N, C-alpha and C positions, 0 to 999 in steps of 0.2 A: 504494499499499499504506500501511498504518498500522502502528504498532508500540507494544508495551507492554513496556518493559524492567523486569524484576524477577522475583523468585522466584515460582513458581506459586502457593504458598499465600498470599502477601501481595498477589496481583494481584486487584483487584476483579472479581467474576464478570461484571459488566456490561461492563467493559473487555475482558475476555477474549472475551466473546461478540461485541462490536462488532468487534474485530480479525478474528475469524473471518468475520463477515458480509462485511467489506470484502475481506479477502485471499483468501478461498476463494469465497464466493458471488459476488463480483465476476467471477471467472473463469467460474464456472458460467453466470451470466446473460449475460455477454458472449459466451461460446461459443454459448449457445442462440440469441441474437439473430443471430449471424453465420451459423450453420448453417441457420436458417430461410430465409435468402436464398440460401446457397450450394448446399444440397442440391437444391432444385428445378431449378436451372440446371446441376447436376452439375459445378460448377467452383468453385475457391477454395482458399485456403491460410490456415490459422489457425496463428499462432506463439504458443505459451504461454511466458511468461517464468518459468522455474523458478529453482532455486537449488541450490547445494551443500547447503543446509539442507533441501532436499527429500529428501535421502538420509541425513542425519545430524543429529539433534537436538543442540542445545547448551544450556547453562544460560542462564537469564535471558530467553529468548525462546521460551517454550513455545507461545504462541499463533501466532507467526509460523511456527515450524518445523512445527507441526501442520498449518497451512494449506498450506504448501508440499508436505508429504507428501501431503495430500489432493488437491492439484492433479495430482500425478503419477498417482495411482490413477485419478482422474477422467479424465485425458487418455488413459490406456491403455484404459479402458472405451469411451470415445467412438471411439477409433481402431478397436477391434475391431468395433464396430457398423458403422462406415463400410465397413470391409473386407468384412464379411458382406453388406452391401447393394450391393457392387461400385461404391461411389461413387468418383468421381474427386477428391473434396475431400481435400486433404492437411492433416495436422495435425503440427506440429513442436513440440518442447519444447527450449528453450535454457536450460541450467542455468548460472547466473551465479556468479562469485566475489564477494567483498566489493567494493562499489563506493563511490566517494567522491561520494555524492549528498547532497541536502539532507535526506534521510530522518533522518539522525542529529541534525539540529537541531530536529526537531519531533515526535519520538516522545514518548510519555508515559513518563517514566522515574522509577524509584525509586532509581536509583544515586547514590552520593555524588559521583561525578565525571562529566564529560561523556561520554555514550555514544559508542562508536566501533565501526566494523566490525572484524571479526577480520582482522588482516593475513594475507596480502598483499592490499593494496588496489589497485584499478584505477580509472582515470578512466571516467566513464560513457560518454564518446564512444567509447572503445575497445570497450566491450561493445555499444554501439549498432551499430557497424560489423559486429560478429559477427552480430547479428540481421539486418541488411541482407544479409549474405552468405547467410544461410539463406533469406531471401526470394528471392534470385536463384538459389540452388542448393538446393532443398528437400531436407532429409534428416530422418529421424525424430527423432533426438536429437543434441544437441551439448553437450559439456562445455567451458566456456570457462575457460581459465587452469589452470596447474598445481595451484593449491590445490584447485580443484573436482575435478580428476581424482584427486588424492591422497585427498580426503575421501570420494569415492564408493567408490574401491577399498579404502581403509582400513577403511571401515565394513563392507564385504563380508567382509573377511578377518581383521581384528583389532579388531572392535567392542568386546570387553571392555577392551582396552588403551586405546581411545579414551575409554571411559567414565571411566577413572581419570585419563587425561591431561587431558580437558576439565574434570573436577571440580577439578583443580589449577590450570589455566591459564585456564579460560573466564571467570572473574569479572574478573580483572585485565586480560585480553586484550580485553575489551569496554569498557574505560574509559580515558579520556585525561586524567590529572590536569593535564597541561600546557596543555590547551585551556580557557581561561577565558572565551571568548566566551559571552554569555548565550544561552540556548536561545530559539528562536522559540515562540510559542504552539503547543500541540499540535493536530494535525490529526485526532485520533482521531474526533471527532464532527462536525466541520465543517471546511471548507477554511480555510486561512490566507490572508488577503487579500494580493493583490499577487503579482508574479512573482518568485520567490526564486531563479530560475536552476536549472541542472542540477548544478553542482558544489557539494560541501559544503566543509568546512574542513580537509580532509586532503590537499590538493594537494601539500603538502611531502613526502609519502611515497607518493603514488599513482603507479602505473606506467602508462605509455602503451601498452605491449604486452608480449609475452613470446614465447619460441619456440613454446610450445604454441598460443597464439592465432594466431600467424603460420601455423602448420601447418594449423589448422582452416580458414583462409581460402585456403590454397594447396595443397589436397590433391592436385590434379592434378599440380602440379609435384613435390610430395613423392613421389608414387607413381612418377612418371617417373624421378626421381633414384634412388629405391630400386631400380627395375627395372634402370636403367643400371648401378648399382653391382653388382647381382647378376649381370648378364650379364658385366660386366667381371671380376668375381671368378671366374666359371666359366671364362671365356676364359683368365685368368692361370693357373688351376689346370690347365687342359688343356695349355697351353703348357709348364708345368713338368713335367707328367708325360711329355709328348712328348720334352722335352729329356733326361730321365733315361733314356729308352730309347736 
């Protein structure tokens, strides 16, 4: 992905279009290339990397948020076509929280301070394991991390509140005045030379896991435990009622 941090009206139209070409049409063309091979053999699994921002736009990232929203609609359309054609090809979308990737070192930014992901931040390896789990156990959609769940549900039920909240906090929440490391050259129009690694500069606050992420990767255990607790509760209730008699 590529990024353009800044208000919409001060973002160069060419930069906005380029970010859309990479972040959205990269998914479209990649999916087309994969399906041309998967559909004829009636087998395969495509995993689209979505985002909490595929469900809720935030200030200073209009191009990125719009692209992620578009990916969701595109994925839903393709899924319905595959179902209509009774294809065995699977499509999944994994919506990610903020990640401590190198992304925030080479985005094109108009901000006065170093750009940062909106906390809570997770290490990229944590999210990669979630994708691997979806590859092993295909499911239509996965929300990774409590912030993603709260963002998706919050936008469904209290969107006007989020408008005001993000207007007040979204600017400062995406800047890190304490990070003084120089930015890398922007990758908006061409790759940055060399291997920059997977982790960014926010390891001091990035989380390795969370209860929600553990749950998404251990649903069978969680369901069994819930079922056991339910049976135990019913048994205890029955025993109590029997004792009263």
